[in-house]
C-alpha positions as CSV (number, residue, x, y, z in Angstrom):
1,X,4.7,-10.2,-28.0
2,X,7.1,-9.6,-25.1
3,X,5.9,-7.4,-22.1
4,X,6.9,-6.9,-18.3
5,X,3.7,-8.2,-16.0
6,X,2.9,-7.9,-12.1
7,X,2.9,-11.3,-10.6
8,X,2.3,-10.2,-7.1
9,X,4.4,-8.4,-4.8
10,X,8.0,-8.2,-5.2
11,X,7.3,-10.6,-8.4
12,X,7.5,-10.0,-12.6
13,X,7.6,-11.7,-15.1
14,X,8.3,-11.4,-18.9
15,X,5.5,-13.4,-20.7
16,X,3.9,-13.6,-24.1
17,X,0.7,-11.3,-24.0
18,X,-1.4,-10.3,-27.4
19,X,0.0,-7.3,-29.7
20,X,-2.0,-3.9,-29.2
21,X,-4.6,-3.2,-32.5
22,X,-6.7,0.3,-33.7
23,X,-8.9,0.1,-31.2
24,X,-10.1,3.6,-32.2
25,X,-9.5,6.0,-35.3
26,X,-7.3,8.3,-33.3
27,X,-5.0,5.7,-32.3
28,X,-1.5,4.4,-33.3
29,X,1.1,1.5,-32.7
30,X,4.3,2.2,-31.8
31,X,6.7,-0.2,-31.7
32,X,8.9,0.4,-28.4
33,X,12.6,1.6,-29.0
34,X,12.9,2.7,-24.8
35,X,11.2,2.2,-21.7
36,X,11.5,3.0,-18.0
37,X,11.6,1.6,-14.5
38,X,10.1,4.3,-12.9
39,X,10.3,4.6,-8.9
40,X,6.4,4.8,-8.7
41,X,6.3,1.5,-10.8
42,X,8.0,-0.1,-7.2
43,X,5.1,0.9,-5.4
44,X,2.9,-1.2,-7.6
45,X,6.0,-4.1,-7.7
46,X,6.2,-4.0,-3.7
47,X,2.3,-4.5,-3.3
48,X,1.7,-1.1,-1.9
49,X,-1.4,-0.5,-4.1
50,X,-4.4,-2.1,-5.6
51,X,-2.5,-3.8,-8.6
52,X,-3.8,-6.9,-9.9
53,X,-2.3,-9.9,-11.4
54,X,-1.5,-9.3,-14.7
55,X,-1.4,-5.8,-14.8
56,X,1.9,-4.7,-18.0
57,X,3.9,-2.4,-16.6
58,X,5.6,0.5,-18.0
59,X,4.2,4.5,-18.1
60,X,7.4,5.9,-19.6
61,X,7.3,5.1,-23.0
62,X,8.9,6.1,-26.5
63,X,9.6,4.3,-30.0
64,X,8.8,4.5,-33.8
65,X,4.6,4.5,-35.2
66,X,3.8,1.3,-37.3
67,X,0.5,1.6,-37.4
68,X,-1.7,4.7,-37.3
69,X,-5.7,5.1,-37.4
70,X,-7.5,6.7,-40.4
71,X,-8.6,10.1,-38.1
72,X,-4.9,10.7,-37.0
73,X,-3.6,14.2,-38.6
74,X,-0.3,14.7,-37.2
75,X,1.7,11.6,-37.4
76,X,2.4,8.5,-40.0
77,X,4.6,5.5,-39.9
78,X,7.8,5.7,-38.8
79,X,7.5,8.9,-36.8
80,X,9.6,8.7,-33.8
81,X,7.7,9.3,-30.9
82,X,7.4,10.0,-27.0
83,X,5.0,9.9,-24.6
84,X,3.3,11.8,-21.9
85,X,3.4,9.3,-18.9
86,X,-0.2,11.0,-18.8
87,X,-2.8,9.7,-20.9
88,X,-5.2,12.4,-21.7
89,X,-7.9,14.1,-24.1
90,X,-7.1,17.0,-25.0
91,X,-10.4,18.7,-25.2
92,X,-11.8,18.3,-21.8
93,X,-12.1,21.2,-19.1
94,X,-8.6,20.3,-17.6
95,X,-6.5,19.2,-20.7
96,X,-7.4,22.9,-21.9
97,X,-6.6,24.4,-19.1
98,X,-3.5,23.0,-19.4
99,X,-4.1,19.8,-16.8
100,X,-3.2,16.3,-19.0
101,X,-2.7,14.8,-15.9
102,X,-6.4,15.6,-14.2
103,X,-8.3,14.9,-17.5
104,X,-11.6,14.0,-16.7
105,X,-12.1,11.7,-20.5
106,X,-9.8,8.7,-20.2
107,X,-10.3,7.2,-17.0
108,X,-14.3,7.9,-16.2
109,X,-14.4,8.2,-12.0
110,X,-11.2,8.8,-11.9
111,X,-9.0,12.5,-12.9
112,X,-6.1,11.7,-14.9
113,X,-4.9,8.4,-16.6
114,X,-1.9,6.4,-17.3
115,X,-0.6,3.5,-19.2
116,X,0.3,0.7,-17.2
117,X,-0.7,2.0,-13.7
118,X,-3.4,1.0,-11.1
119,X,-7.0,3.3,-11.4
120,X,-5.4,5.0,-13.9
121,X,-7.7,3.4,-16.9
122,X,-7.1,0.7,-19.2
123,X,-3.7,1.2,-21.3
124,X,-1.6,-1.3,-21.0
125,X,2.0,0.1,-20.6
126,X,5.1,-0.2,-22.6
127,X,7.4,-1.9,-20.8
128,X,6.5,-4.2,-23.8
129,X,7.4,-4.5,-27.7
130,X,4.3,-2.4,-28.5
131,X,2.1,0.3,-27.4
132,X,-1.0,1.6,-28.2
133,X,-1.4,5.2,-27.5
134,X,-5.0,6.7,-28.2
135,X,-5.8,10.5,-28.5
136,X,-2.3,9.9,-30.5
137,X,-2.2,13.2,-32.3
138,X,-2.6,14.9,-28.8
139,X,-0.4,12.6,-27.2
140,X,2.8,11.5,-28.9
141,X,5.5,13.9,-29.4
142,X,7.2,13.9,-32.3
143,X,11.4,13.6,-32.2
144,X,13.9,14.0,-34.9
145,X,14.5,11.1,-36.6
146,X,17.0,8.4,-35.8
147,X,18.7,7.0,-32.4
148,X,20.6,10.3,-31.7
149,X,19.4,11.1,-27.8
150,X,17.6,8.0,-27.6
151,X,18.2,7.9,-23.5
152,X,17.7,11.9,-23.2
153,X,14.3,11.5,-25.1
154,X,13.1,8.6,-23.5
155,X,13.0,10.5,-20.0
156,X,10.8,13.2,-21.6
157,X,8.0,10.6,-20.7
158,X,8.0,11.5,-17.1
159,X,10.8,12.0,-15.2
160,X,12.8,15.4,-16.4
161,X,9.2,16.9,-16.7
162,X,8.3,16.2,-13.3
163,X,11.6,16.9,-11.9
164,X,11.2,20.3,-13.6
165,X,7.3,20.6,-12.4
166,X,8.5,19.6,-8.7
167,X,10.4,23.8,-8.9
168,X,7.3,24.7,-11.2
169,X,5.2,24.4,-7.7
170,X,7.1,25.9,-5.6
171,X,7.8,28.9,-7.9
172,X,11.6,28.4,-7.8
173,X,13.3,31.6,-9.4
174,X,16.8,32.0,-10.5
175,X,18.8,33.4,-7.4
176,X,16.8,31.5,-5.1
177,X,17.7,28.6,-2.5
178,X,15.9,25.5,-2.4
179,X,15.8,22.1,-0.7
180,X,15.2,18.8,-2.5
181,X,14.3,15.3,-0.6
182,X,15.0,12.2,-2.4
183,X,17.8,11.7,-4.4
184,X,16.0,9.4,-7.2
185,X,15.8,10.0,-10.7
186,X,13.0,13.0,-9.9
187,X,14.9,14.2,-6.7
188,X,17.9,14.5,-9.3
189,X,16.1,16.1,-12.1
190,X,14.4,18.4,-10.2
191,X,17.9,19.6,-8.6
192,X,19.1,19.8,-12.1
193,X,16.0,21.2,-13.1
194,X,17.3,23.7,-10.3
195,X,20.0,24.4,-12.0
196,X,19.4,25.1,-15.0
197,X,16.8,27.8,-13.6
198,X,19.6,29.4,-12.0
199,X,19.2,28.6,-8.2
200,X,21.8,30.0,-6.6
201,X,21.8,26.8,-3.6
202,X,20.8,23.5,-4.1
203,X,20.2,21.4,-1.0
204,X,19.6,17.3,-1.9
205,X,18.8,14.9,1.0
206,X,19.0,11.0,1.0
207,X,21.3,8.4,2.9
208,X,22.6,6.8,-0.9
209,X,26.0,8.0,-1.1
210,X,25.8,7.2,-5.2
211,X,22.9,9.1,-5.7
212,X,24.6,11.8,-3.7
213,X,27.4,12.1,-5.8
214,X,25.4,12.2,-9.0
215,X,23.4,15.3,-7.3
216,X,27.1,16.9,-6.4
217,X,28.5,16.6,-9.4
218,X,25.8,17.1,-11.9
219,X,23.7,19.4,-10.3
220,X,26.1,21.3,-8.2
221,X,24.3,20.6,-5.2
222,X,25.1,20.5,-1.5
223,X,24.7,16.7,-0.4
224,X,23.0,16.4,3.0
225,X,22.5,12.5,4.4
226,X,20.1,12.4,6.4
227,X,22.0,9.0,8.0
228,X,24.7,11.8,9.8
229,X,22.1,13.7,11.8
230,X,18.9,15.7,11.6
231,X,19.0,17.0,7.6
232,X,17.1,20.2,8.7
233,X,19.7,21.0,11.0
234,X,22.1,20.4,8.7
235,X,21.0,22.3,5.4
236,X,20.4,25.4,8.3
237,X,24.0,25.6,9.5
238,X,25.5,25.2,6.0
239,X,23.0,27.6,4.7
240,X,23.4,29.8,7.8
241,X,19.3,30.0,7.7
242,X,16.6,28.4,6.1
243,X,16.2,28.1,2.5
244,X,13.6,29.8,0.3
245,X,12.0,27.2,-1.4
246,X,11.8,23.2,-0.5
247,X,11.1,19.5,-2.9
248,X,9.3,16.8,-1.6
249,X,10.8,14.2,-4.2
250,X,10.0,11.3,-2.3
251,X,6.7,10.9,-1.0
252,X,4.3,8.3,1.3
253,X,7.0,5.1,1.8
254,X,9.8,8.3,3.4
255,X,12.1,7.2,6.6
256,X,12.2,8.7,9.9
257,X,15.7,9.9,10.0
258,X,16.0,9.1,13.5
259,X,15.3,4.8,13.4
260,X,18.0,4.2,10.1
261,X,20.7,2.6,11.2
262,X,24.5,4.0,10.8
263,X,26.2,0.8,11.5
264,X,25.2,-1.2,8.1
265,X,25.7,0.1,4.0
266,X,22.5,-1.7,3.2
267,X,19.7,0.9,2.0
268,X,17.4,-1.6,1.0
269,X,13.9,-1.0,1.6
270,X,13.1,-1.5,5.6
271,X,8.8,-0.3,6.0
272,X,9.2,-0.6,9.8
273,X,10.9,2.5,9.4
274,X,8.1,4.9,7.3
275,X,7.7,7.7,8.2
276,X,4.9,9.2,5.3
277,X,5.1,12.8,6.7
278,X,8.2,13.2,7.9
279,X,9.5,15.0,4.1
280,X,6.7,17.4,4.1
281,X,7.5,18.2,7.9
282,X,11.0,18.2,7.0
283,X,10.3,21.1,4.2
284,X,8.0,22.9,6.8
285,X,10.7,23.2,9.1
286,X,13.6,24.1,6.2
287,X,11.8,26.6,4.1
288,X,11.6,30.4,5.1
289,X,8.1,32.5,6.6
290,X,6.5,33.2,3.2
291,X,8.3,30.4,1.2
292,X,6.9,27.7,-1.2
293,X,6.9,23.9,-1.5
294,X,6.6,21.4,-4.0
295,X,5.2,18.4,-3.5
296,X,5.4,16.1,-6.9
297,X,6.3,12.8,-4.8
298,X,3.5,10.3,-5.0
299,X,0.7,10.3,-1.6
300,X,-2.0,7.9,-2.0
301,X,-5.5,7.8,-0.5
302,X,-5.4,4.3,0.5
303,X,-2.5,2.2,1.8
304,X,-2.2,-1.1,2.3
305,X,1.3,-1.4,3.6
306,X,1.3,2.0,5.5
307,X,3.2,1.9,9.1
308,X,-0.2,2.6,10.6
309,X,-3.9,2.9,10.9
310,X,-4.2,6.6,9.7
311,X,-1.5,6.3,7.2
312,X,-3.7,3.1,5.9
313,X,-5.8,6.0,4.9
314,X,-4.1,8.3,3.5
315,X,-3.9,10.6,6.5
316,X,-0.7,12.1,7.7
317,X,0.3,13.7,10.8
318,X,1.3,17.1,9.0
319,X,2.6,20.1,11.2
320,X,-0.1,22.3,9.6
321,X,-0.3,24.8,12.8
322,X,4.1,25.5,11.9
323,X,3.2,25.6,8.2
324,X,0.4,28.4,9.3
325,X,2.3,30.4,11.2
326,X,4.9,30.7,8.4
327,X,2.4,31.8,5.8
328,X,3.8,29.4,3.0
329,X,2.2,27.9,0.3
330,X,1.8,25.0,-1.2
331,X,1.9,22.9,-4.8
332,X,0.9,19.5,-5.0
333,X,-0.2,16.8,-7.8
334,X,1.2,14.9,-10.9
335,X,2.9,16.7,-13.4
336,X,1.1,17.4,-16.6
337,X,3.8,16.1,-18.6
338,X,2.6,18.2,-21.8
339,X,3.2,21.5,-20.1
340,X,6.9,20.9,-20.4
341,X,8.0,17.9,-22.8
342,X,8.4,20.0,-26.2
343,X,10.0,23.1,-24.7
344,X,12.4,20.1,-22.8
345,X,13.0,18.2,-25.9
346,X,14.0,21.5,-27.6
347,X,16.8,22.0,-25.0
348,X,17.9,18.3,-25.2
349,X,18.2,19.3,-29.3
350,X,20.1,22.0,-28.7
351,X,22.2,20.9,-26.1
352,X,21.2,23.3,-23.2
353,X,20.2,20.2,-21.3
354,X,21.5,16.5,-21.4
355,X,19.8,14.6,-18.7
356,X,21.1,11.0,-19.6
357,X,23.9,11.4,-16.8
358,X,21.2,9.8,-14.2
359,X,20.6,6.4,-16.5
360,X,22.7,3.7,-14.8
361,X,21.2,0.8,-17.1
362,X,20.0,0.3,-20.7
363,X,19.4,-2.9,-20.7
364,X,17.1,-5.6,-22.5
365,X,13.7,-6.2,-21.3
366,X,14.1,-9.7,-20.9
367,X,16.1,-8.5,-17.9
368,X,13.7,-6.4,-16.3
369,X,13.2,-8.5,-13.3
370,X,16.4,-8.8,-12.0
371,X,16.9,-4.8,-12.4
372,X,13.4,-4.2,-10.8
373,X,15.0,-6.4,-7.7
374,X,18.0,-3.9,-8.2
375,X,16.1,-0.6,-8.2
376,X,14.1,-1.7,-5.6
377,X,16.5,-2.6,-2.9
378,X,18.4,0.9,-3.6
379,X,21.3,-0.7,-4.6
380,X,24.3,1.1,-5.1
381,X,24.8,2.3,-8.4
382,X,21.2,1.7,-10.2
383,X,19.3,5.3,-10.4
384,X,17.8,4.7,-13.8
385,X,17.4,1.9,-15.7
386,X,15.9,2.0,-19.3
387,X,14.6,-1.5,-21.0
388,X,15.3,-2.1,-24.4
389,X,12.4,-4.5,-26.3
């Protein structure tokens, strides 16, 4: 079968690989109808992880069940399903308490598993024609038959639940104000989730005009372009003070506003301008005393491409004294997708949510290398790319 295979930094290729097979009675095999390119994939694509050549990418996957293990009881051939990016067992202590993103059984020595991601277990990704799904009764979410809501349901694998999760980590409530740093797919979904939850005012910080326009149009957000000045000052001036809650949808590859070149329209990734702590510190500044921060943006314990030795060890210069002084609270960690995905599915089915506006491209699997390049360059108009085998 065809699959997107990592060749090394800034290099992926569509290659012929072995088809997955049933390895355990609780497995199913899914014929992939849609897989997505995620911002998290870019960390591997750029060589910013320990990913080795040969990994099949793709942790945002949906399709139709084509083979069923003999122990699977709730799925059958022909069922349309979407899988959380988390691979989880369903019965360890963390899974039983709802923390399926931190399963202790599927990836020995590490709390959490995922498809097609470095250090997240022996699970090939779904940017391919087929995917093996372990613990399938637990991991596969059934969808209505047919092709309706295909793009929307694909976003249930990761970015829609993860955006929602960011607002949950911050305990965002109706009527509150929130600042969301990052207008990539997760940041946009966090802003959309804030709107669905009834946030009074939403501020979205980025420097890519097309992404800020999406936030304003679809989330009723106030766009804040950090290339035009300190984003905290901009928010406080427009809001008339600090906001109630904050969300970091950027992570460890954040760039410092002070280093942005305002004379160019090139918004491509520029490692020399990175400041891994800048978003967290801006949130500490912009959220009111006793407010809360949600940090679904990715941070890593080791970063081979870090701008300095401290960041290379996953250590950041956080303004903890100010954090303490203000009595702030903080929630972190990857999304436990199963906590939200069936509810968001039902909101989509009932027409109460439609996240498809974030999708900019649906292309054939063969176009994946070109789309990785465009997405990594933060090209105008490239927000969320869906691949169709």
